[in-house]
C-alpha positions in Angstrom: 57.7 360.2 113.4 60.9 359.8 111.8 62.5 359.3 115.2 59.9 356.6 116.0 60.9 354.6 113.0 64.6 354.6 114.0 66.1 352.4 116.7 66.2 354.0 120.1 69.6 354.9 121.5 68.5 353.9 124.9 67.5 350.4 123.7 70.9 350.0 122.2 72.5 351.0 125.4 70.5 348.4 127.4 71.4 345.8 124.9 75.1 346.6 125.2 74.8 346.6 129.0 73.3 343.0 129.0 76.0 341.8 126.7 78.7 343.4 128.8 77.1 341.8 131.9 77.0 338.3 130.3 80.6 338.7 129.3 81.6 339.7 132.8 79.6 336.8 134.3 81.2 334.3 131.9 84.6 335.8 132.7 84.0 335.4 136.5 82.8 331.9 136.2 85.8 331.0 134.1 88.1 332.6 136.7 86.3 330.6 139.4 86.6 327.3 137.6 90.3 328.0 136.9 90.9 328.8 140.5 89.1 325.6 141.6 91.1 323.6 139.0 94.3 324.8 140.6 93.2 324.3 144.2 95.5 322.1 146.3 92.5 320.1 147.7 90.2 317.9 145.8 87.0 319.7 144.6 84.1 318.4 142.7 80.5 319.6 142.0 77.6 317.2 141.9 74.2 318.1 140.4 70.8 316.7 141.0 69.6 313.6 142.9 71.6 311.5 140.5 74.8 313.2 141.5 75.9 314.2 138.0 79.6 315.3 138.1 79.5 318.8 136.8 83.2 319.7 137.5 86.2 318.0 139.2 89.6 319.7 139.7 92.9 318.0 139.1 93.5 317.3 142.8 90.2 315.4 142.9 90.9 313.5 139.7 94.3 312.5 141.2 92.6 311.3 144.4 90.2 309.0 142.6 92.7 308.1 139.8 90.2 309.0 137.0 90.7 311.1 133.9 88.4 314.1 133.4 86.6 312.2 130.5 86.0 309.3 132.8 84.4 311.4 135.6 83.1 314.8 134.5 79.7 314.6 132.8 79.1 311.1 134.3 76.9 310.0 137.2 79.2 309.7 140.3 78.4 306.1 141.1 78.8 305.0 137.4 82.3 306.4 137.5 83.0 305.3 141.1 80.8 302.4 141.9 83.0 301.1 144.8 82.2 304.2 147.0 78.4 304.0 146.6 77.9 301.9 149.7 79.7 304.4 151.9 78.9 307.8 150.3 75.3 307.6 148.9 73.5 307.7 152.3 75.5 310.8 153.3 74.9 312.6 150.0 71.2 311.9 150.2 71.0 313.3 153.7 72.8 316.5 152.7 70.3 317.0 149.8 67.3 316.3 152.1 68.4 318.3 155.1 70.6 321.0 153.6 73.1 320.4 156.4 76.8 320.1 155.5 78.6 316.9 156.4 82.2 316.8 157.7 84.2 313.6 157.5 87.5 313.1 159.4 89.8 310.2 158.5 86.8 308.6 156.7 87.7 305.1 155.4 86.7 304.3 151.8 87.7 301.5 149.5 88.8 302.9 146.1 89.9 301.1 143.0 92.9 303.0 141.7 95.2 302.0 138.8 93.7 298.5 138.7 94.2 297.8 142.5 91.7 298.0 145.4 93.0 300.3 148.2 91.8 301.2 151.6 92.0 305.1 151.7 91.2 307.7 154.4 89.9 311.3 153.7 89.0 314.5 155.5 86.1 316.0 153.5 83.2 318.4 153.5 79.9 317.9 151.6 78.2 321.3 151.4 74.8 321.9 149.7 74.6 324.3 146.7 71.6 326.6 147.3 70.0 328.5 144.4 68.6 332.0 145.0 65.2 330.4 145.1 66.3 328.4 148.1 66.3 325.1 146.2 69.3 322.8 146.8 70.5 321.9 143.3 73.7 320.1 144.1 76.6 319.5 146.4 80.1 320.8 146.4 82.7 318.3 147.7 86.0 319.4 149.2 88.3 316.5 150.0 91.9 315.9 151.2 93.5 312.4 151.3 95.1 311.6 154.7 95.8 307.9 154.0 99.5 308.2 154.8 98.9 310.2 157.9 96.4 307.6 159.2 98.6 304.6 158.3 101.5 306.3 160.0 99.4 307.0 163.1 98.2 303.4 163.2 101.8 302.2 162.8 102.9 304.4 165.6 100.1 303.1 167.8 101.0 299.5 167.0 104.6 300.2 167.8 103.6 301.8 171.1 101.3 298.8 171.9 104.2 296.4 171.1 106.5 298.3 173.4 103.9 298.3 176.2 103.4 294.5 175.7 107.1 294.0 175.9 107.2 295.8 179.2 104.0 294.3 180.7 104.7 290.7 179.6 108.4 290.6 180.7 109.2 287.9 183.4 111.4 290.5 185.1 110.0 293.5 187.0 109.8 296.5 184.6 108.4 300.1 184.8 108.7 303.4 182.9 109.1 306.7 184.6 108.3 309.8 182.5 109.8 313.3 182.9 112.1 314.7 185.5 109.5 314.1 188.1 109.6 310.4 187.3 105.9 309.9 186.8 105.0 306.2 186.7 103.7 305.5 183.2 103.8 301.7 183.0 104.5 299.0 185.5 104.2 295.3 184.8 102.6 292.7 187.0 105.9 291.4 188.4 106.9 294.9 189.5 103.4 295.7 191.0 102.9 292.3 192.7 106.3 291.2 193.8 108.2 294.4 194.6 105.8 297.3 195.1 102.8 295.2 196.4 100.5 297.8 195.0 97.6 297.9 192.6 98.1 299.5 189.2 95.5 302.2 189.8 97.4 303.2 193.0 100.6 304.0 191.2 100.2 304.8 187.5 100.1 308.5 186.8 101.7 309.4 190.1 105.2 310.6 190.9 107.5 307.8 192.0 108.8 309.5 195.1 105.2 310.5 196.1 104.3 306.8 196.2 107.6 305.6 197.5 109.3 308.5 199.4 111.7 306.1 201.1 113.4 305.3 197.8 114.5 308.9 197.3 116.6 308.8 200.5 118.3 305.7 199.3 120.7 305.5 196.4 117.9 305.1 193.8 116.9 308.8 193.8 120.4 310.0 192.9 120.9 307.3 190.3 117.6 308.1 188.5 118.5 311.8 188.4 121.9 311.1 187.0 120.5 308.9 184.2 118.0 311.6 183.3 120.7 314.3 183.2 123.5 312.3 181.5 121.5 309.8 179.3 123.8 307.0 180.4 122.6 303.5 181.5 123.1 302.7 185.1 123.4 299.1 186.4 124.0 297.5 189.8 123.9 294.0 191.2 122.6 292.7 194.5 121.7 296.3 195.6 119.8 296.3 198.9 116.4 298.2 198.7 113.9 298.9 201.5 110.4 299.2 200.0 107.3 300.2 201.9 104.0 298.4 201.2 100.7 297.5 202.7 102.4 294.7 204.6 105.1 296.9 206.0 108.7 297.6 204.9 110.4 294.7 203.1 114.1 294.2 202.3 115.1 293.2 198.7 118.3 292.4 197.0 118.0 293.5 193.3 120.0 293.3 190.1 118.6 296.4 188.4 119.2 298.7 185.4 118.1 302.3 184.6 118.0 302.8 180.8 117.2 306.3 179.3 114.4 306.6 176.6 115.2 309.4 174.2 112.7 311.8 172.5 113.1 312.9 168.8 115.1 315.9 169.9 117.7 313.7 171.5 116.7 314.6 175.1 115.9 312.0 177.7 112.1 311.8 178.1 111.7 308.8 180.3 113.6 306.0 182.0 112.9 302.3 181.7 113.6 300.3 184.9 114.4 296.6 184.8 114.8 294.7 188.1 115.5 291.1 189.0 114.8 290.0 192.6 117.8 288.0 193.7 116.9 288.1 197.4 116.6 284.4 197.7 119.9 283.8 196.0 121.7 286.2 198.3 120.1 284.8 201.4 120.8 281.3 200.3 124.5 282.2 199.9 124.5 283.6 203.4 122.8 280.5 204.7 125.5 278.3 202.9 128.2 280.3 204.7 126.4 280.0 208.1 125.8 276.3 207.4 129.5 275.7 206.6 130.4 277.3 210.0 127.9 275.1 211.8 129.0 272.0 209.9 132.6 272.6 210.9 131.6 272.9 214.5 129.4 269.8 214.3 132.1 267.6 212.6 135.1 268.5 214.7 134.2 266.0 217.4 132.9 263.2 215.1 134.3 260.7 212.6 132.8 262.7 209.7 135.3 264.5 207.4 134.3 267.5 205.2 135.9 268.6 202.0 135.5 271.4 199.4 136.8 270.7 195.8 137.3 273.5 193.2 136.2 271.8 190.0 138.2 274.2 187.8 141.6 274.1 189.6 141.1 270.7 191.4 142.3 272.4 194.6 140.8 270.7 197.6 140.3 272.0 201.1 139.4 269.4 203.8 139.1 268.9 207.6 141.9 267.1 209.4 139.7 264.0 209.8 139.9 263.3 206.0 143.6 262.6 206.0 143.2 260.0 208.8 140.6 258.1 206.6 143.5 257.6 204.1 145.9 256.4 206.8 147.8 259.6 207.4 148.3 262.1 210.3 145.5 264.6 210.4 147.9 267.4 209.5 149.1 265.8 206.4 148.5 267.9 203.2 147.3 265.8 200.3 146.3 266.9 196.8 143.1 265.7 195.0 145.2 263.5 192.7 147.1 261.9 195.7 143.8 261.1 197.4 142.5 259.5 194.2 145.7 257.3 193.9 144.7 255.7 197.2 141.4 254.4 195.8 141.5 250.6 195.2 142.2 250.0 191.4 139.1 247.8 191.0 136.9 250.7 192.3 138.6 253.7 190.9 137.0 253.7 187.4 134.0 251.5 187.9 132.8 253.4 191.0 134.6 256.6 191.9 135.1 258.1 188.3 131.6 257.0 187.3 130.1 258.6 190.3 132.0 261.8 189.6 130.8 262.0 186.0 127.2 261.4 187.2 127.5 264.2 189.8 128.4 266.7 187.1 125.1 265.8 185.3 122.8 265.5 188.3 124.4 267.7 191.0 124.5 264.8 193.6 127.7 262.9 194.4 127.7 259.5 196.2 129.8 256.3 196.3 131.1 253.6 198.5 134.6 252.4 197.7 137.7 250.8 199.1 140.9 252.8 199.8 144.4 251.4 200.4 146.4 252.9 203.4 150.1 253.4 203.2 150.5 250.2 205.3 148.6 248.3 202.5 145.5 247.7 204.6 142.2 248.0 202.9 139.4 250.2 204.3 135.9 251.2 203.1 134.8 254.8 202.8 131.5 256.5 201.9 131.5 259.9 200.2 128.5 262.1 199.4 128.3 265.7 198.3 126.6 268.4 196.2 127.7 270.4 193.1 127.5 274.2 193.3 127.0 276.1 190.0 127.9 279.5 188.7 125.2 281.8 187.3 125.6 280.3 183.8 125.0 276.8 185.3 128.7 275.8 184.9 129.8 273.4 187.8 132.1 275.4 190.0 132.6 273.7 193.4 131.7 270.4 195.0 131.1 270.2 198.8 130.8 266.9 200.7 131.5 264.6 203.6 133.4 261.4 204.0 133.4 258.7 206.7 134.9 255.2 207.4 132.4 252.4 206.9 134.8 249.5 207.2 133.0 248.0 210.2 129.6 248.1 208.5 131.0 246.4 205.4 132.5 243.6 207.5 129.2 243.1 209.1 127.5 242.9 205.7 130.0 240.3 204.6 129.3 238.2 207.7 125.6 238.6 207.0 126.1 237.4 203.4 127.9 234.3 204.7 125.0 233.6 207.0 122.5 234.1 204.1 124.5 231.7 202.0 124.0 229.0 204.5 120.3 229.8 204.7 119.9 229.6 200.9 121.6 226.3 200.8 119.2 224.8 203.3 116.2 226.4 201.7 117.1 225.1 198.2 117.2 221.6 199.5 113.5 221.8 200.7 110.6 220.7 198.4 108.4 223.5 199.9 108.5 227.0 198.5 110.6 229.3 200.7 110.7 233.0 200.1 111.6 236.2 202.0 110.8 239.9 201.9 112.2 243.1 203.4 110.5 245.0 206.2 108.2 246.8 203.7 107.1 243.4 202.2 109.1 243.6 199.0 110.0 240.0 198.0 113.7 239.6 197.5 114.4 235.8 197.6 112.9 232.5 196.3 114.3 229.1 196.8 115.1 226.6 194.0 111.7 224.9 194.3 109.9 228.1 193.2 112.0 228.3 190.0 111.5 224.6 189.3 107.8 224.9 189.8 107.2 228.1 187.8 109.8 227.6 185.1 110.9 231.2 185.4 114.4 232.6 185.6 115.4 234.6 188.7 115.3 237.8 186.6 111.7 237.0 185.4 110.6 236.1 188.9 111.9 239.2 190.5 110.4 241.3 187.7 106.8 239.9 188.0 106.9 238.5 191.6 103.6 236.8 192.5 101.6 238.8 189.9 102.7 236.4 187.2 102.0 233.1 188.9 99.0 233.8 191.2 95.7 233.1 189.6 94.0 236.3 188.4 90.9 235.5 190.5 93.0 235.3 193.6 95.5 238.1 193.0 93.4 241.0 194.3 92.5 239.4 197.6 96.0 238.0 197.9 97.4 241.6 197.6 94.9 243.0 200.0 95.7 240.5 202.8 99.5 240.8 202.2 99.2 244.6 202.6 97.2 244.2 205.8 99.9 241.9 207.2 102.7 244.3 206.3 100.8 247.3 207.8 99.8 245.5 211.1 102.8 243.1 211.5 100.5 240.1 211.6 101.1 236.7 210.1 100.1 236.2 206.5 98.0 233.1 205.8 96.4 232.6 202.4 95.1 229.7 200.2 95.6 230.6 196.5 96.3 229.0 193.2 99.8 229.3 191.6 100.6 228.7 188.0 103.0 225.8 187.2 105.5 225.9 184.3 103.1 223.9 182.1 100.2 226.4 182.7 98.3 224.3 185.3 97.2 226.1 188.5 97.6 224.2 191.8 96.4 225.2 195.2 99.0 226.3 197.8 98.8 227.3 201.4 101.2 230.2 201.9 102.2 231.5 205.3 104.6 234.3 206.1 105.9 235.3 209.6 107.6 238.6 210.5 111.2 238.3 211.9 111.8 241.0 214.6 114.8 242.4 216.3 115.0 242.6 220.1 113.1 245.9 220.3 110.2 244.4 218.3 110.9 246.1 215.0 110.3 243.9 211.9 113.5 243.3 210.0 112.3 240.9 207.4 109.5 238.3 206.4 110.1 234.6 205.9 107.4 232.7 204.1 106.6 229.2 202.8 104.1 227.7 200.4 102.8 224.1 200.7 100.9 222.1 198.0 97.2 221.5 199.1 95.8 221.0 195.7 94.3 217.5 196.0 92.4 218.2 199.2 91.3 221.6 198.0 90.1 220.3 194.6 87.9 217.6 196.2 85.9 220.2 198.1 85.8 222.8 195.3 84.6 220.4 192.6 81.4 219.9 194.7 80.6 223.6 194.9 82.0 225.1 191.8 79.2 224.4 189.3 76.4 225.5 191.6 78.2 228.6 192.7 79.3 229.5 189.2 75.8 229.2 187.8 74.2 231.0 190.7 76.6 233.8 190.5 76.2 234.2 186.7 72.4 234.3 187.0 72.5 236.8 189.9 75.0 239.1 188.2 73.1 239.0 184.9 69.7 239.6 186.6 71.0 242.5 188.7 72.8 244.1 185.7 69.6 243.8 183.6 67.4 245.4 186.2 69.8 248.2 187.1 70.6 249.0 183.5 67.0 249.0 182.3 66.0 251.3 185.1 68.9 253.7 184.6 68.5 253.7 180.8 64.7 254.3 181.0 65.1 257.2 183.5 68.0 258.7 181.7 66.5 258.4 178.2 63.4 260.2 179.3 65.1 263.0 181.1 67.7 263.4 178.3 65.2 263.3 175.4 62.5 265.5 177.0 63.0 267.2 180.3 66.6 268.3 179.6 66.7 268.9 175.9 63.3 270.7 175.6 64.3 273.7 177.8 67.6 273.9 176.0 66.0 274.0 172.6 63.8 276.9 173.9 66.7 278.8 175.3 68.6 278.4 172.0 65.5 279.3 169.9 64.6 282.5 171.9 68.2 283.6 172.1 68.5 283.2 168.3 65.3 285.2 167.8 66.5 288.0 170.1 69.8 288.2 168.2 68.0 288.3 164.9 65.3 290.8 165.8 66.7 292.9 168.6 70.4 292.9 167.6 70.5 296.7 167.1 68.9 297.3 170.5 71.5 295.3 172.3 74.8 296.7 173.7 78.1 295.0 172.8 78.1 293.4 176.2 74.5 292.2 175.7 75.3 290.6 172.4 78.3 288.9 174.1 76.1 287.6 176.9 73.6 286.1 174.4 76.4 284.5 172.4 77.9 283.0 175.6 74.4 281.8 176.6 74.0 280.0 173.2 77.5 278.5 173.4 76.8 277.2 177.0 73.4 275.7 176.0 75.0 274.0 173.0 77.7 272.5 175.3 74.9 271.3 177.6 73.0 269.8 174.7 76.2 268.0 173.6 76.7 266.8 177.2 73.2 265.3 177.2 73.8 263.6 173.9 77.1 262.1 175.2 75.4 261.0 178.4 72.6 259.4 176.4 75.3 257.6 174.3 77.0 256.5 177.5 73.7 255.1 178.8 73.1 253.4 175.5 76.5 251.7 175.8 75.2 250.2 179.1 72.1 248.9 177.5 71.4 245.2 177.9 70.5 244.8 174.2 73.7 243.4 172.8 73.1 242.0 169.3 76.4 240.5 168.1 77.0 239.8 164.4 80.0 238.9 162.3 81.1 242.2 160.9 83.8 243.5 158.6 85.6 246.1 160.7 86.9 247.8 157.6 83.3 248.8 156.8 82.9 250.1 160.3 86.1 252.2 160.0 84.8 253.6 156.6 81.5 254.7 158.3 83.4 256.4 161.1 85.6 258.2 158.6 82.5 259.4 156.7 81.0 260.8 159.9 84.2 262.7 160.6 84.9 263.6 156.9 84.5 267.4 157.5 87.0 267.5 160.4 89.4 265.2 158.5 89.3 267.5 155.5 89.5 270.7 157.6 92.6 269.5 159.5 94.2 267.8 156.4 94.4 264.6 158.5 96.0 261.3 157.2 94.5 258.0 158.4 96.6 254.8 157.6 95.1 251.4 158.4 96.0 247.7 158.2 93.3 245.4 156.7 91.1 244.9 159.7 89.6 241.5 160.6 86.0 240.3 160.7 84.7 240.2 164.3 81.5 239.3 166.2 80.6 242.8 167.5 77.6 245.1 168.3 77.8 247.1 165.1 76.5 250.5 166.2 78.6 250.4 169.3 81.8 249.7 167.3 80.9 252.5 164.9 80.8 254.8 167.9 84.0 253.3 169.4 86.0 254.0 166.2 84.4 257.4 165.8 85.2 258.5 169.3 88.9 257.3 169.2 89.6 259.0 165.8 87.7 262.2 166.9 89.9 262.2 170.1 93.0 262.0 167.9 91.8 264.8 165.6 91.0 267.1 168.6 94.2 266.9 170.6 96.6 268.0 167.8 99.7 270.0 168.4 99.5 273.5 166.9 100.6 273.6 163.3 100.9 269.8 163.1 99.2 267.7 160.5 97.3 264.9 162.2 98.5 261.4 161.3 96.6 258.4 162.6 97.9 254.8 162.2 95.7 251.8 162.7 97.3 248.4 163.2 95.9 245.0 164.0 97.3 241.6 165.0 97.2 238.7 167.5 98.7 238.6 171.0 98.8 236.1 173.8 97.0 237.1 177.0 100.1 236.8 179.3 101.9 239.4 177.1 99.2 242.1 177.6 100.4 244.6 180.3 97.0 244.7 182.0 96.1 242.8 185.2 92.6 242.1 183.8 94.0 240.1 180.8 93.4 236.4 180.9 96.8 234.8 180.4 95.1 231.6 179.1 93.5 233.4 176.1 94.6 234.8 172.8 93.4 238.3 171.8 93.0 240.3 168.6 94.3 243.8 169.1 93.5 247.0 167.2 95.7 250.0 167.9 95.1 253.7 167.0 98.3 255.8 167.2 98.5 259.5 166.7 101.1 262.3 166.7 99.1 264.7 168.9 99.8 266.3 172.3 99.9 263.0 174.1 99.5 262.7 177.9 101.4 261.8 181.0 101.2 258.1 181.6 100.2 258.6 185.3 96.8 259.9 184.1 96.1 256.8 182.0 93.2 255.5 184.2 91.8 259.0 184.7 91.1 259.6 181.0 88.6 256.7 180.9 86.4 258.1 183.7 83.2 260.1 183.1 83.7 263.9 183.1 87.4 263.7 183.5 89.5 266.0 181.4 93.3 266.7 181.4 92.9 270.1 179.7 90.7 273.1 180.3 87.6 273.7 178.1 89.3 276.9 176.8 92.1 274.7 175.3 90.1 271.8 173.9 86.3 271.4 173.7 84.4 268.3 174.8 82.5 266.8 177.7 84.9 264.3 179.0 82.6 261.3 178.3 83.9 260.1 174.9 86.7 257.8 176.2 84.4 256.6 179.0 82.0 255.4 176.3 84.8 253.7 174.5 85.8 251.8 177.6 82.2 250.7 178.3 81.8 249.5 174.7 85.0 247.4 174.8 83.8 246.0 178.2 80.5 245.0 176.5 82.6 242.9 174.2 84.5 241.3 177.1 87.6 243.1 175.9 90.2 245.4 177.3 91.1 249.0 176.4 94.6 250.4 177.1 96.2 253.8 176.5 99.9 254.7 176.2 100.9 258.4 176.1 104.0 260.5 175.8 103.6 264.3 176.3 104.3 266.2 173.1 104.8 263.0 171.0 101.4 261.3 170.8 99.1 258.7 172.2 98.1 255.1 171.3 94.8 253.5 172.2 94.7 249.7 172.0 91.6 247.5 171.9 92.0 243.8 173.0 89.2 241.5 171.9 89.4 237.9 173.3 89.2 235.1 170.6 86.2 232.8 170.9 86.9 229.4 172.4 
């Protein structure tokens, strides 16, 4: 009994055992946590579905740049909210499935030390499983590899830049790797011009397996020497025989083998650079052959040849040249001595000037007088070409020389004869004029200048274009061209402008003058006044014809325009636009609802389809605008063009703001215009200037206005008897070549590809039609790389 009332020894032992066990467990856990704290990788333990941070070692705290108080005991996404978007789905999946997750070079945005950084990690998310099988948390083991990833990306960019340098070079380039010279890279010039092979047929293969013939030539030994010694090897105009699909071809090459070293200092590859100089070598050979043939050809003729060294002034010439200066053919003369024989009046004004021009253009030509030792004067003609060194420095001048004294004396006799003809013609009241065999007018007698009031310089500049009535000019030109082409007489009644502005009717006739073999040498023409007789007949018919013509043209234009506009408006507004709207609608729905089911290529196809349909819809809108510009409804009203400009700028405000454009304008006048058409005219011209801007250039558009006389407008359609108001739009864009001036006003005509500048090619055609609706003229002046100017001419009301 007594024993029963005392504590049991066994109970005490069990209690001691439990206490010892708890101490050992606490000690083990403490050792585990200390070990994790010191681990060289980041470790943290997350508990529960809220991801409470139970523990985080120093490495992990350093990675996320948080103190232990800021992280441990906190919810993970309260402490690190910036990672929630990337990490939370992965953590939830580990808790739900119990499957670990491994991340390699996983990109995460972290906010560390007050800055947002792009970081990369290798990590493991491993579930913590309790003895009951329940997943109570996740242990995270992470290592930051940001520097390694950035270094790898930098290396990849460097390699890509190196490859681009090789592939984009204008010279043939390739890289051979290893001692077997495996073709690693070959640019298009090497593949297409020298090897004549496709990239897939050579890359990855040994050079001498693809081109065994090169190993037997000097190139095999040279490559092996570069690989073994690490020294660059160069050679110029080396002959190479290269086999290809079209057979063996012979090349002359300037080439270089340059070693590419590995990190250990050994040669790992060789870069090949080659420049095909075959044409240059062959050309030099042809020059040599041509010189030999020329020497043979000129030995028995009166043509002398010469070769001048431009650096030393040493001259080599054929024997014939000395005789042209009055000496025996064996006489040796220096370049300076030859120049001393040139007539003083021609030495500087002709010979020296031609020499300076030749150094600029490469072509040498002059006709000048030379004085022989017996003081007689003779004429010579010299022509030649400049030869350049590789750095484009003039090196030599080759040419020929011949005596043209007889021809010059014949020309002098002809001039004397012409003088007599001119004296006779100037005494006649009729107009007398002449032209060369191609019909280019080159002489007018005094009566022409007295009648027109023009100076010889003005008359030769404008010819008939300035004095023939605009209504007669086109037919006049057509008939004159027919006469020139067929050699038939030219006969034409037309009106010519007198100095006081009055037009009088003339009967012009031109007859070709032929040499004995029938070849036309020149044209001689006359013009006789028939104004009074012509006027009597014309006055009877003018009013009836004019009224009939006006009614016919107006009626035909109205019928045609109404039919075209009605048909086009219907098609454009319904039959064409409705299918396009459906295409765009369904494409948009597919992209919105099925985007995840589409491949990258499929999404690209849908985007292209939308872009194409949008361009088609814009084309329809522009065509409708063009059709509207043809409409017969032309309601003119007195309008302040400054308000029209303001509306146009408001319509383009977004583009003007986006491109930081500057628009400067004079105060524009009030004009009778079709308001909506002029709004479109100003909008199209300004939009055109904003579109064709040089890269990096701020668009500047200057609008000017003023008055100009019709005869000063450089357009054949201008009425010289009217005054015009002009409005010009000048920009600093890419400009255009003046030869394309007429093309830019045609429907669907573009000077640039759609990939460079968008648009349908209708905008300027609309502008021209609108100006024509106002009986005006539209001109364009362009300079490539400098800008363009569009000028609107509006005739003043009578």
